[in-house]
N, C-alpha and C positions, 0 to 999 in steps of 0.2 A: 598673151590674149585672151586666155579664159578669164580675165576678170576684167578686162572690157568686155567681152561678152556678158557673163557674169551681171553689168553693172547695166547695161541695156538691156537684157532682159528684166531688169529691176524697173527701170525706167516705162517699160511697158505693160509691168504687171501695175504699177502705180495710176495711169490712165484707164486702165481697164476697171478701175471701182467706179465710175461712173453708172448711178442706176439704172439708166436707160438701157447703155452697154450691157448691163448683166441682163436687163429682162430680156431684150435682142437675143443674147446667146441661149438664154433658157429656150426661148420661142423657137429658136431654130436648133438647138442641138438635142433639149432635154423636152419637150411640151409635157411629157407625162409627170413634171413638178407638181405642174399647176394642179392634175387629176390628184395627184395624191395628198396634196397641201388642201383641197377643197372636200377629199373623204377625210380628212383626218377633223377639219373643223369642223363638219357635219357631226362628226360622231362625240366631240365636245360638245357642242351648243346642244343638241338632243341628250344629252346625259346630265347636264347642268339643268336645261328646263323641260325637259319632256313636253314638247311641244306636239299636236295631232298632226297626225301624219297625214294629214288631208289638207291640211296648212303646206307641208313640205311639195306635197304636189302640185299645188295652187301655183309655188314660189316655181317649181321647176319647170311649170309652162310657160309663166311670166318671161324669165330668165331666158328660156329657148327662145321666143316670141322676140323680147327686145333686142336681142343679138342678128335674131335675123334681119331685124328692119335696119338695124347699124351697118350691119355687112353689106346690107343692097346702097344704100346712098350714102355712104363712103368706104367707096374698094380698095383705096388706098388701106384704111384701118383693118382690113378685115383679118389679116393676122393677128389683130390687140382683140376684136370681136371675140373672133375663134377663141384665142386663149383665155381670157376672160370669162369668156360662157361655159366652156369647160371647166373653169376654178367653183363657179356658182352653181351650175349643173350637180355636179361632183360633191358640194357643200349637201345638199339635196339630198343628193345617193345615200351618202354617209349618213346622216341622220335617220333615213328610210330604213337604210339597212341594219343599224342599232335598234329601230322599233321593232321590226321583224322577227330579229334576233331573239330579242329579250321577250317576245308575245309569246306564252306557251300555248299546246292545242288544247283544244276542249278537253280529251282525252287524257292530259298530263298530270303525272302523279302527285306533283305540287298542288292541284288543284283538288286535292282529295284530303291533304293531311294540314289539320290545323294547328295552331299555338302547342297541343299536347298530343305526347305520344299516344300511337295506337299501334295496336298487334294488327297482325296481315300476312295473309299469306302469297305471296309472289313467284312471280314465275318471268327469267327473263337469261338472257346470253350473257356470259362472261366475258367482258371484253379487254380486259387487264389480264396480265398473269398475277394470280394470288402473293402478296408481297407479306413474308414472316416475320416481325419486328422482334428482334432480340435482342434490341437494348444493349449491343454489345460494348460500342460507345461510355455508357454511364457504366460509373463505377461500381455502383449499389444495387447493376440488373441481377446477381445471384443470390440478393434478397429478396428479389418481388417476389407477392404473395398468391399471383396468378401464372398460368401458364402466357406464353409468348402471343401475341395477341396476329392476328391475320388481317389484310385488306384486299381489296380489290372492286373495280368497276362494274355494274349490272345492267343492261341495255333491257329496261322492262319489255315485257310481250302482255300478260295478263295478271290479274288482282281477282281473289276470291272474291265476291260479294255473295248475298243473301240471294240473290237469284241465280249464281253460279258464277262459271269463269266471264269474268270482262276484260275484255281490251284494256289496255293504258299502254303510253310512251313514257319517255323521260330516262334520263339516267339517275342512278343510286351508287350511292359511294359504302361499300358494306364494310362493318368491323364483327370479323368474330372473336370470341373470347378465347379460340384454342390455336394451333398453328393447321393450316389448310395445307398439305402436301399433295391429295390426290387430285384436284381440280385443276386444270389448266382452263386458257382464255378458248373458247370457243364452247365451254362446255353451256346446254342449256340445263337448268336447274330451277327448283321448285326449292322455296326454306320459307319457317316461318319465325316471323322475326318482330322488331319496335320499328316503325317507323317515324322521325323525328325532324324536325326543321334542325338545322344549323344554327346554331347561337354564336354571335357576336362575341368576339374576344373580352375578357373581366380584365388583363393589364394590362398598363402601360406599353408598349413596347412587341407586346403579343403576336406571334402570326394570328391574324385575321385571315383564319381558315372558311371563314362562310362567306367571306368577301370572295377570297380566291375561287372559292367552286364556284360561285354564283355568275362569275364572270365565265363560267365553261357552261353555263345552266346546270349547275347542280345544282339542286336547294334541299335536298334530302338524305337522309343519312339511313341505313337501316342496321340496326345492330343486333345482330345472332350469338345467341349465348353459347351453343356448341357445337362441334360438325355434325351432331346430329339430325338436328334440326333445319341440314341442305341434305334435299333427294337430288341425284342425277337423273336426270331423263334421258340426254341422251348427249352422251360423249363426244369431243372431238369435231365436233361440229365447225369446220375449219373454212374458211375462202381458199381459192386456190391464190389469191394474194399474199394470205396471212401464213399459209405453210410457206411460200416461198420466202416470205419475207424472215420466217424463223430459222427458214434453214439455210440462207445468207447471214443469217448473224453466225449461226453456230460454225460457218465454214470462216466468216472474217476472224470470229476471237480464236480458232483452232490454228488458223496460218500464220496469226499474231502472235502467239503465244504457245504455240506448242502443243502437248499433251496437259500444263500446268493452266492452271484457271486462278491469278492472281497472288499467287503464292504467298508475295512480299509486294512493298512498297514499289519497289524497279515496277515490276508486275503491271500494279497498282495504274501506275505515274505512264506508265507505256499507253496500259487501256485508255487512259482518261485521255491524253496528249492526242491517240490515233485517233479512236472510235469516242470519243466523248463519254463514255461511262467512265466517273467518278464514283460511283458510291462504296466499293474498297477502298480509298484513300483514306488513313485514319486522321482523327480531328486534330492531332499535331499538327499534320503536315500541311490540313486544308486551313487552319486557322491561319498558319503563317504565311499561304497564298493570297487569302482575304488579306492580312495585316499588311501586307506591301503593294496590295492592289495589281497581284498575279492572277487573279483569281481568274482572267478570262481566257489565260492559255489553256483551262484546264475543262472549258465549256466548248463544245466543237463550234467552228466560226467560217470566218470565208479563209482564213490564213489554213487552214485544214485544206478548205476544198482548192484552194490557188496552187498549194503544195501537188495533192493530189493530182489535179487537172493538168498542171505545169510538168509533171512527172509522165503521163500519159501523152500529153500532147508533144514533148520530147522523144519518148518511144515509136511515135508513130511518124514522130519527120524524120526520124533514124533509119524507120523501112522504108522509107521513100513515099507516104501517103500526103497527097494532095491537102489544101488547108479544109475544101471539104470534108473530103473522108475523117480529115483529122476532127473537125467537129462533131461529126456523128461519130464517132468512137466517144468523145468526151462528154456527149451528153447521155448518150445511155452508161458511160461510168459514172456518171454524178447522178442518176437515176438510180442505180445499182446503190450507191453508196447511201444513198437517202433511205434505201430499206436496211439499211446493217448498222444506222445510226440513230440515238436516241431523238424522236419527234421534240424539236424544239426552235423558239422564232429565227435566232440565228442561223441554225444549218440550214432551214428554209428559205430565208433571206439569198443565202449565200448558193443556193443553189439553184434559183429565179436568175439571180445577178449571172452565172456560168451559162446558165440557160438562153438566156440574154444574149451574151457574148459571145457564143457559138452560134447561134440560129443567123446572128448578124452577117457571117462568113457565108451563108446560105443565099442571103437576098442582097451580097454584095455591099454593105453597108458598113458605116465605120463607126464600131459600138462605143454607145457614151455612158461612161460610170454613174452619174448623175441620173439617165432615163432608165438603167438597169433598177438601179433602189430604188427609184420610183416608182416604177413596175413590181418590183418586189412587195413593197409598203401594200400597193392597190391591193395587189392578189389576196396577200394574207388578213387586209381588214375586211376584205369584201368577204373571204368564208370565214373569218370570227373579228368583229369590229371590238372584240371586247380588249383583243390583243395590245391595242392600245394601252389600257392601264396597268398593263403588266412591266415590272421590271426589265423584265431580261428583255422584254422587246425595245423598251424605251431606248435599252444599252446598248443592244444590237445596231440599230438603224441610227441613234446620235453618236455614236463611235466612227460609224464607218463617214458617215454625212461631216464628221469633224476632219476624220483624215481627206476627206475630200475638199475639204473648203479651206483649213487653214493649215495643210502641212506646205505650201507653197510657201504664205506669205510670213509662215516663221521661220523658215528655210531663208528668206528671204532676207526676212531684218537682221536676223544673226550674222549671215554674211556679209552684209553692209555695217552692220557692227565690229566684227571682228578684221575685214577687211579694210578698214577706214582707221584702228588703229595705227599710230606711227611707229610702232614696232616690230609693226608685219609688213608696211612698204619699206622698212631698210630687212629685211632677211634677204638673201640672195637665192632666185628662184631658180637656177640653174645646178644647182648643186644635187646632186642623183640622192643625198639620204634628206634632205630637205622637199623633193618632188614626193617621194617616197612618205613621209610623214605628213607632207599636205591631203595626198591623196588617202590617207587613212585618217585625216583631221575631217575633209569632206565626206567620209562613210561614217563617221562616227555624228556627224553633224545631219546628214540627210538622217538616221535612225532615231537621233534624239526630233527632230522635227517632226517626225512621224509619230513621235510615244507623245509627244508634247501635245500634238493635236488631239489626240486619242485620249488622253488625259483631261483636258479641258471643255471637251466634248462631252467626257461622263461622268465629272468630278460633283456638277450641281446634282444631276440626279442620285449618286451614290449618298450623296448626304442626306437627300430629302428621304430614301428610303431608308438608310441603313445608319442613319444619323455621325457619320464621320467623314472623313478625307482623307487618301493617300496620296502627302505631297512629295512623295519621293519615288512615286509609279514610275516618272515617265526614267529617271537613271537607273531605276532597279531593270524596266520593261530592257533599254538599253543591255546591259549588262548578262542577261539571261538570254535574249534573243535569238544568240548565235548559238548558244547551245541548244535550245530549243528545237529550231531549224532544223538542226542535226539530225538531232533525235523524230522530228517527223520525218524529213527525209526518207532516214535510213529506216524509220517505220513502215513507209506507207510501200519503199522497196520491198521491203522482207512480207509485208499483206500482198505486192503484186508476184514477188518471184516465190512464193511459201507455195501458193496455187500452184505452182507447175514442176518447182526445184525445192523441194523440203529440206533439202540439208544444206542450203543457204543460211538458213535459219539461224544454225549455230556459228558460224563467221559473222552475220550481224550483230548476234548477242553479244560479243567478245568486245565490241565499241560501244552500242549502245549501253551495254547493263555499268562499266563507270561513268558514263556519261549522265544518264538516270542516275544514279549514286549522289552524284556531284550535283546535280540540278538538285535533289530534292537536300541535299546538305545546303546549300547558298540561300536559299529561299528560305531553310527555317535558318539559318545566321541572320538573312536581312531580316524578320519577322523576329528574330532573339534582339536584337538590339532596343527596339520597343521607339524608333525614332520617327518610323515612317506614317504613324498615321496620328490624329488630331481627332480626338474626341468632343462633337458639338453638341451631342445630344438634339433632339427634338425640334427641329430649324420650321419655320413659318414658309408656305411654298412662296410667299412673294419677294423673296428674298430670291430663290431658285432662280424666278423668272429676271430680275434685274442682273442678274449674274449674267444669264445667257444676253442678256441686252448687251450689257458693257462690253463682251468678247464680240457680239457682230456689230457691235459698235467702233471698238477698234479695228478690226480685220476690215471693214469696207467703208469706213470713213475715211476720205484723204481732203485734209486742210491745206489751205496753201502757207496759213500759218500754223509750224507745229508745235507753236508755244500754246494756240486756243486748246489744241485735241490732247496734248498732255495735260491739259489745265482740267480739260473736261473729264478727261480719264480719272485724275487725283481725284477728284470733286466725286464720282461716281464710287469709286474702289474706297476711298472712303464710307460714303450713304452705305455700303453695304459692309463693309466689315465692322465699322462701332458698332450699332445694332446686333451682331450675330457676336461681338469682342465683351460686348455688355451684357449678352443675355448670358454668355456661358461664365463670366464671372459672377452676375447675380447668381446664376446657379449653386454656385460653391462658396461663395461669401454672403452668405444671409446670415441675419443677426436676430432669425429666430429659429423656434426646435422643430422641425417637421418629423412626424412620424408616417411610413408608408406600412400599412399591413397590406401583403402582397393575396390572391386570393388561388390558393395553392391545393384546396380541395380542404381535406381532413389532414392538419398539417400547419406550418406557422414559418413565416418568413416576414421578419418585423425589419425595415433597413430604418433608423433613425440617423438627421442628418443635427448635427450639433450646429451653434454658433462656431465660426473658425474653422467651418468645412469637415469639421471630424465627424466620420461616418463610422456606426456601427449599424451591424448585421447580429440580431438576434434569432438564433438556429434557421436554418434553411432544411425543409424539408417535406415531405409528402407521400399518406400511405397509399392513397391510390393513384394520382399522379407520375405518370410513369419519367423518369428523368425532367423533374421539376426546374433544376437547376439552367439547365441548357433550352428549354422550353418559356419559360417564365422568370426565373430572377435575373439571368443574364440580359436576354430582351429588355426588360427593365431599366437594369444597369444603362446599357447603351443610350434608350431613347431618354434619360437624364441627364446621360452624359457622363457619367462614374464610371473612370480607368483606376480607383485605389478606395477600398474600405481597409478603416485602420484597426478595425478589430472585432473578428468575427465569436461570438457567445454562445458556446453549448450550452444549454440549460442543463440538458438531462440525455438518457441515453436511448430513449425512443428512434426507433429509425425515420419519425415519419418529424422528425428534429434538425436531423442529420443529413440523411440519405441524396442531399443538393449538395450539399456544400464542395466534396472536390470540384463538380462544375463549376462552382463560382472560383473557387480560387483559380483555375486552367484558366478562367477567362478576365480575371481582373487581379490586379494588384493587393494581395491582400497581406498586412505586418505583423499581427497578432494574434493566436487563437487563445481563448479561454475558455476554462472549463471548468467543473467543481470536482469534489473527491472522487466521488463516484466513478466518473469518466477515467479517472487515474489509474483506479482502483480493478476494474475490469481489466482480466488476464485467461479470460477462456477464450473456443475460440466462438466469438459472437461479432455482430455490426460495430459493436463499440470497439473494438481488439482489433478488427480488420481497418476501421477507420484509424487508428492512433500505427498501425505499422502501415497505411500510407502515408500519415502527420511525418513518419520517421521516413520515407524512403524518399520524401520531397523534400526534408531537411527542414521541416517546420516546426516550430518551436511553440511547446501550447504551456500557459500560466493559468495558475491558480486564479479561480475568479474572484477571489477576495482581493488579488493586487489589481483589477481592473480599474482607473482614473481617468477622469475627464475632465477635461479645462473650465475650468469656471466662464461662466459662471452656473456651469451646473453641476450637479450632483449628483453622486448615486452611490447606492447602498445594498449592499446582499440582505436583505431578510431573513431568509430561511435557505438552507435549515442552520439551523443553530442549537445544535443538538450534541452531546457526547457521542462518541463514538460505537458504545454500547448502545444507547439509545437509535442511532442511527442505521447499524446494521437489519432493525428488524422493520423498519420503515417500507413503504410498497415501492416498486419503481419508480410510481408518479409521484409520491410524496417526498420524493428525493431529489424532484425538482427546484430548480434556484430561482427565488421571487426575488425582485429587484425591483428597488424603489428608486427613479430618477425626481430631481425635483430642478425647477427652471421657473423662473420670475413667479416664484409664490405657486406655483403650480405642481401637482402631484403623478406622476407616470407608475401604474404596478403592472409590472409583468409577471404573473402567475405560473407560465408555462402550464406543465400539468398536473401542478397540486391541485391534491385530492380533499376530503372531508377532514381528515386527520391532520393534514399539514396547514389547513385553511384556518382548524382550531387553534391548534398552536401558536400560529403567527398572530391572531387577535390578541392569546392570552400574553406571548412577548410583550407587543404592541399595544397596550390598552389602548391608545388616544389615536390609532391611524386612522389615517382618512386619503382619499385620492381623488384628483377629479377625473382622469381617464383610466381606465383597465382592460390591458388586453385580458377577456376570462380567462379561467382556470378550464386546464380541459377541452379548450374550444368550443364553450359557453354551454356545454351539457349538463341539464338541470340536476338528473342525477347523480352527478358526482359533486353537485355545491354542497355547502353547509347550511344550513336555512339562516343564518343572518349574517354570513359573511359579507356579502355583497351590499346588501342595507347595510349595515354597518360602516363601508366603505363611506356612503353618500357619494357614489361619483353622479358626474356628468354625461361622460358619455362610456360605454362598453360595447370595448370591439369582440366579437366572436370570428375564431377563424375556422371555418367549417366548410364544406362540402354543401354544393344545391342538394343533393339526397337529403343530407341531416336537418338542413334550414325545412326540408317541408316535412320530414319524418318525426323527428325528435319535437321531445320537449322543448319548449323554448321558455329563457326565461323571461319572469313577470317582475318587475319593477315601476316601483313608485317614483316620478319626478326622475327617469333615468331613462337616456335612448342608449337603445340596445341597436347595433349596426352587426350585420351578418357578413361576413365576405361571401359565402354563398349563393346570397339574394341578390346584395348588390356590386359585386367585385371587389376588388382592390378600393382599399381606403386612405386616404391623405387628413391626418389631422396636424394644423399648423401651430402653435403658441408664440405670440410674439412678445417683445422684452415686456411688455403692458402686461401680461400674464391673460392677454384675448385668445379664446381659441375659435378656429374657424376649420369647420369641416368641408372635405371635399373629396367627390366619387369619381371615377373612371366611367 
């Protein structure tokens, strides 16, 4: 009987795919979908074309007038007229809201700061708790030259001018070059600082901080040299709301963790799963969650609200409360929970849906998931329309929408295929074991359908923003979901019971601790298999649009001839996958030599890709850019679709050439490390010895740089050092740098590392006929460390200087005739390609 009922439901489902039926359903049950779609469309149109606000006001009035006339003349079409009028009115409102949001007030701070930084004295209220960045995940943080920095956001009130203090508005991001431990949110302060605009990222794949902050209407940064430049005027000026929120967070954390504060990874994971605070999760665990596509579990979302409100609803029901009383209690619980958790779009979306669900009981209405989701989108976009362009907002709403739209369709499809198998028909249905197995299979199928729907709806967004997709996410989700559900339920029970019965914590801990350890172990196991993720590199947005178009076509189009639909689907899928596959193949199977000199400030990171997809990274480090491996080099590797580097070459032992290597190795498969004799000789307590010990701990072999070989048609040769052991020990640290010569297609590339005047002179003496077409300049292009005739004798076409912006602006620059000198500190990442005919092509990010 169950099979017959399922198949009848399947027939009804197929009949419901008519576009007219779908539109009627939306009008009747979820009219806010039209409003949400209109606001989203208006924001997108205004962001692309930047039309005048008066044009939108005119269109708004015309739309309202035409809709009114149509409704009067054709009363039978009044519902359609109202629905599409709401759509077009919402388009205008969305565009107008974005224009108003982006338009600063007359006395906004951004109107007074030009392209050059300027000194200023400002006053304002600290609106976020100061964050001290200790760079604990950075392996070389102990060798950092400066103190840990601090950052917070300041809401401006006044700025000092020649005529006294003037009122200003706006928010600035404050960066202090010292730890800030005595200031708190709500303090009213005065500071002496440099004000400057945020600059765009200078490397492919690097996080676009300027764009991210601009979407929050924060365009100016304040740089403060020391804590002494900040004067506390009035301390602890906090609103009642802020005090309640701080106290609520403290009580929730103490109730969940007791006296502990994320002492271990189990505590950190519990805090992330229950309260959404994931900052204490170590990089290894976090990376495993990302690689497996399970990161959404540690980002507080609708599942958390569902479990918490479900528990409270059940407790209220057990207490004998009526539906309206339960709804009232749940609304207050959800509002209180919002005070405890970190603010983010998924949490607010879940809260609005929860409020809408509970409010339906007060008005005797049947809650509709699509209408609630649309309401959440409308509210959040009206508050901050630029939310639409954030990856977390897109993933949050797309995932929930995908679950609502596709779960039943996937489930019906899979159920139809499974029950249609001849083997399934032969299985006896009255056997108790078969019934149990069938029920278990149905639960698994339902869970898998939900997971697959969520993955399909988020895969395109993940690929566009993060350059990879995790095709096994649905499987991993089904496997860990029961464990995460158990931990979440027990966690929220502990949170609630801990407020009144603190002794219950130890009882629940005996269950949760092993479950948390098992969860971490499983996710790290799945991530360590390295089979969950395919790195595609940067993908054109048009492919993402086609991808979602194909999903909607498959889900909502019903053709009488299945063969025709299958043909259209197959052709469309090939049209999407073929260019993506070719693009990835083209990235990895080039017949040219490509040099990528990344902008890491004062330091060096040069990735070369040779024919036959051999990749070598020459040095990886920076003197003043903290954690360059995680912030610059790894994002570039993801952007370019690189998951494997054949070799890392260490030119010498300076920090600005080695302190990003561990992070590169942790995020990418590296086959071999090459270094010179000076690296092997290091035996004292210095950074080089520390790196050697790290290699030993990770069981990474290091080979001598003279053993480095490259597949033909490329040749590589170590030109320097080429002296006896007695002469070698008198060289300076920089003059011990390895200098390499690479030849391809008749062109020569010279990598000089930090070789200074003595080494340069010896190189010319040992190689009298040496020349080079492309040179990575010695010692970052410093004119003071160049032998007068070194670069001139080599007659290069292009010289690349890997230096910081400050060095480019203040240092004596190289002056060479008939040669192009490129500075990463001026133009950012530089790419040079040489084809097999020897033609050189220059590219900039």
